[in-house]
N, C-alpha and C positions, 0 to 999 in steps of 0.2 A: 851324260851334259844333254845328248840324245834321246836317252827316255824321259829325263824330267818334259822337255818341251812335248814329247807325244803328250803326257799328262795332264800338260795344260791343254791341249786342245779336246783333250777325248772328257766327252759328256758323262761324269761319275756324279747320282745323285747323291750324294755323301748324308744328306738329312733325313733321308727318307725316314728314319724312326721315329722326329720328329711329328710330319706330320702323319704317321698310323695313330700317333698318340691323340694330335689333336681329333683326328677322323672318330675314335673310338668316344673319346670324353662326349663329343655332339651327338652321336647315337645316342650314348647312356643317358643323357639331358632330356632325349625324345621319348626313349622308350623305357625309362628307369635303369636303375646295378642291376648286371646279372645274377641269380641267383650264387649262392657261393657251390651249390649242389653242381649246378653248370658246371663252374669252373673248375672243380676237380676232378670231373666226368673225362674234360680236355685234356687231362693229363700235364705234366709241366714243362712236355715238348710242345706242347701248343702255340700257336703264334696268335697275341694277340692285334693282329693286322688284319685288312677286310673281309681275308675267311672268318676268322671268329665270327664277326659282328652279322657276316650274312647270313650265321648258322642260328645267331642269335635272335635275329628277323624270321628267320622263318618257326622256331618255336613260337615266335609271338603273335605267328598271325595263327597259327595254329589254334594254337589258345582264342584268340578273337572268333576264327569260326565255331569251336565249341560254344561259347557263351551264344553266339549268334543264332546257332538252333538251337538252343533251351530258348534263346525270347520267342524265337521260331512255334514253339510247343509251345509257350504261356500265350500267344498272340491265337494260336486257334482255337486253346481252351477259353479263354473269351468269346469269340467267336461264336461258339459254339454254346454261349449260356447266352448272349445277348439271342440269337435262335430261337435258343428256349422261353423266353420273356418273350419275345415277339406272339410266338407263336402264343401263348399261352394269355398275352391280349386281347388281339386277334378272336379269341374264342369267350372273352368275355364280354368283349363290344358284340360278340353274334347273339350271345344270350342274355342280354341286357333289355334289347326292345319287345319282346315276350316280355319279359316283365312287366315292362311298363305299360304293354298293352292289354294285359290280363288283370293289373292291379286296376283301373274304373271297374273292370265289369262284375270282379268282388264286390266292389262296392255299392253296383249300383242292384244288387242280387235283392239287395234286404235293406233297402235305403230306412234309415233314421231319420226321423223329424228332430233335429235338433230344437230346443229348449230356449223360445227367443226369451230374450234379457227384457225384464220390467221395463217398462217404459217409461221414463222423467215425467212426474206431473210440471206441466208449466206452471212457474210461480205467479202468483197474481202481484197486481201495482200490491195490494195490503200486506203481502208476504215480503217483497223487496223493499217495503218502505223500514219494516220490521229489523231484515237483517242491517240495512245502512245504519241505525241506531244503535247496533250492538257494534260497541269497537272494541274489540279486546286488549289491545297493545294502546292506542293512542292516549288511554287515560295514565294510566303509570307513566308514558314516556314523560306527558305534563310537571306528574307528581315530580320523576326524576330533574326535569326542567327547573321546576320553583327551589328544588331542596337544593340543588348546585346554586342556582342563583343567588338563593341565601347563606351559603356557607361563603362563597365568594364575598360578597360586603361586608360579613364580617369580621373574615379573615383582614380588610382591606382597613375596617375600624380601628381593629387593636392596632394594625401595624401604624394606622396612622398617629393613634395615641401614643404606642412605643415612641416612635420617633418624636411626639413634643414633648413627654417624658424627659427623654437624650438632653441632654446639655449641650448646647451649641458649642464649637473651639472658635475661641477668641482671641484675631492676633494680635499680641500685643510685643513691643520693640521696648529695650533698655537704652536711655541714653546717657552719655556722658557730656554737658556744658558746661564750656567756658566763656565767663561772665567777666568780663575786664571793668576796672574804672579807670576816669579822668588820670588821677594821677597817687601820690601817697598820701594824700590830704584826704580822700574818698574814707567815709568814716564805711568799712566792711562790714558789719553787724547790719546795720543799715540796710546797706543792700542788700543781704542776703537772706533780710525780712521783705522788702520791696520783691522778690524772686521768691518766695515764699507763696506768699498772698496771692498769686496767681492761683486759683481753685475752677479746675474742669471737670467736668465727666468724663472720665477713662486718663485723668490725668491724677501721678500718685509720686510724691518727690522722696525721695530718700539722702543718704548721706553725702558731706558736703564737707570741703576742706580748702584752706587758702593755700594759692601756691604761689612763693617767687617768683618776679618775670623778671624785676634789674631793678637799680636806685631806687629801693626801697618801695617799690609797685609791688603788688600782692593780687590777682586774682583769684577769682570764687569757682572753684571746680565743685557742680554741686549734680547727683544722680538725680534719675526720673524716668519710671516707666509710663506708656503712655498707649492705650489702644489704637489702633493704626486707624479702625475705621470713624473713629470721634474725634483725635487730638493728631495734628499733622505736626512737624518741624517747622515749616514757614509761619502757622502761626502761632505756636509758642513761641518762637524766635519773634514776632512783633510784640506780643502783648509782653515782654521780657525788656525789649528796649524801649516801649516807651514810657520808661525810667530813666527818662535823660539827663536828671542832676546825678544819676548815681553811675550810670551804664553808658558806657562808651561803645562797644561790640559787646556779639555776640557768637561765639563755636561750638561746633557741635565737635567733638574730639575722639569721640566715639560711638559707635551705634552697633546695634544687635540684637536681633529677632528671638524672641522668643517663644 
């Protein structure tokens, strides 16, 4: 019991292996995983703790130093190339003024007289008038405008003629009228004759028949076709009701557009 109490108060790191693994993973994420050859060289008894990570860092640093030396060599080569280019450029700049100085002297040694271009003769007022009279393009444009206007007028005339020949659509309606007599003693044949006696421009009478209403009374049901612009339904009803001796009333039983 005393030994157990002693271990309770003793500071022992039981989870050290977990922290070692976490530290190893951290360095692997920063520097990359260690190559397989280095792991094998360490042997099976090698520890994966801080000592192994320290050796990995040393190898990494050594490789970076080698790369740094290589880069320094490349930079030195570039600096030398730039210095050579600068020396070549300075040489060219020094030699260029002499060429510019000697070039005009060679020209003045044997000067050559350049042929003067022939002076243009001043045009006289008469020649200006002749040039103004010559119109190379104006006449053609005027002829084209006249031809286009003539074609346009010809097409408009043909369109007007074609439109005039085309028959116009006439709006018509089919009407079924119910003409009622006063009583059963009304002569229905005479009543129909009175109705058909109405002759108008745009009115065509059709078939008719007698339909029983009740108490021996029959009404006249007659068909007609009218042109809407020439004959109206109100006017037609007024004309039929003028026969007061035979007609009591007129109703429109059906109305259809044709």
